C-alpha positions as CSV (number, residue, x, y, z in Angstrom):
1,M,104.2,142.5,120.2
2,T,106.7,142.2,117.7
3,K,107.6,138.9,116.1
4,G,111.3,139.3,116.1
5,T,113.9,138.4,118.9
6,P,111.9,139.7,122.0
7,S,109.2,137.1,121.2
8,Q,111.4,134.1,120.9
9,G,111.9,134.3,124.7
10,K,108.4,133.8,125.5
11,R,108.6,130.2,123.8
12,Q,109.0,127.9,126.8
13,K,106.1,125.4,126.4
14,R,107.2,122.1,125.1
15,V,104.8,120.9,122.2
16,H,106.4,117.5,121.3
17,T,107.8,114.8,123.5
18,V,109.2,111.2,122.7
19,C,107.1,109.0,120.6
20,R,106.6,105.5,122.0
21,R,106.7,103.9,118.6
22,C,109.4,105.5,116.7
23,G,111.3,107.2,119.5
24,K,111.7,110.5,117.9
25,V,110.7,113.8,119.7
26,S,107.8,114.2,117.5
27,F,104.8,113.3,119.7
28,N,102.4,116.1,120.2
29,Y,100.9,116.7,123.6
30,A,98.1,118.4,122.5
31,K,97.1,116.3,119.5
32,K,98.1,113.2,121.0
33,T,99.8,112.2,117.5
34,C,103.1,111.6,116.2
35,A,104.1,114.0,113.5
36,A,107.1,111.4,112.3
37,C,105.4,108.1,112.2
38,G,101.6,108.8,112.6
39,F,101.2,107.0,116.1
40,G,97.9,108.0,117.6
41,R,96.4,108.8,114.3
42,S,97.3,105.6,111.9
43,A,98.1,102.2,112.5
44,K,100.5,102.4,109.5
45,L,103.8,104.1,109.5
46,N,104.0,107.4,107.9
47,K,105.8,107.4,104.5
48,W,106.4,110.2,101.9
49,G,107.1,110.1,98.4
50,W,109.7,112.6,98.6
51,H,111.4,110.4,101.4
52,S,112.2,107.1,99.6
53,H,115.0,108.7,97.5
54,L,116.8,110.0,100.4
55,A,117.4,106.6,101.9
56,R,119.3,105.7,98.7
57,Q,121.4,108.8,98.7
58,T,125.3,108.4,99.8
59,W,126.5,111.4,101.4
């Protein structure tokens, strides 16, 4: 199987659903964890060092 356009049509399974804590479509069905906020893995919210300066940006 090639990895180009023909194989993209076979990607039908939904990996993420809506997270109960942050509301983003980042909750992984299989891992039972949210990629955005860390729900299911940690009681603390995820935060990244590269994310803090984005909040101060004015576009």
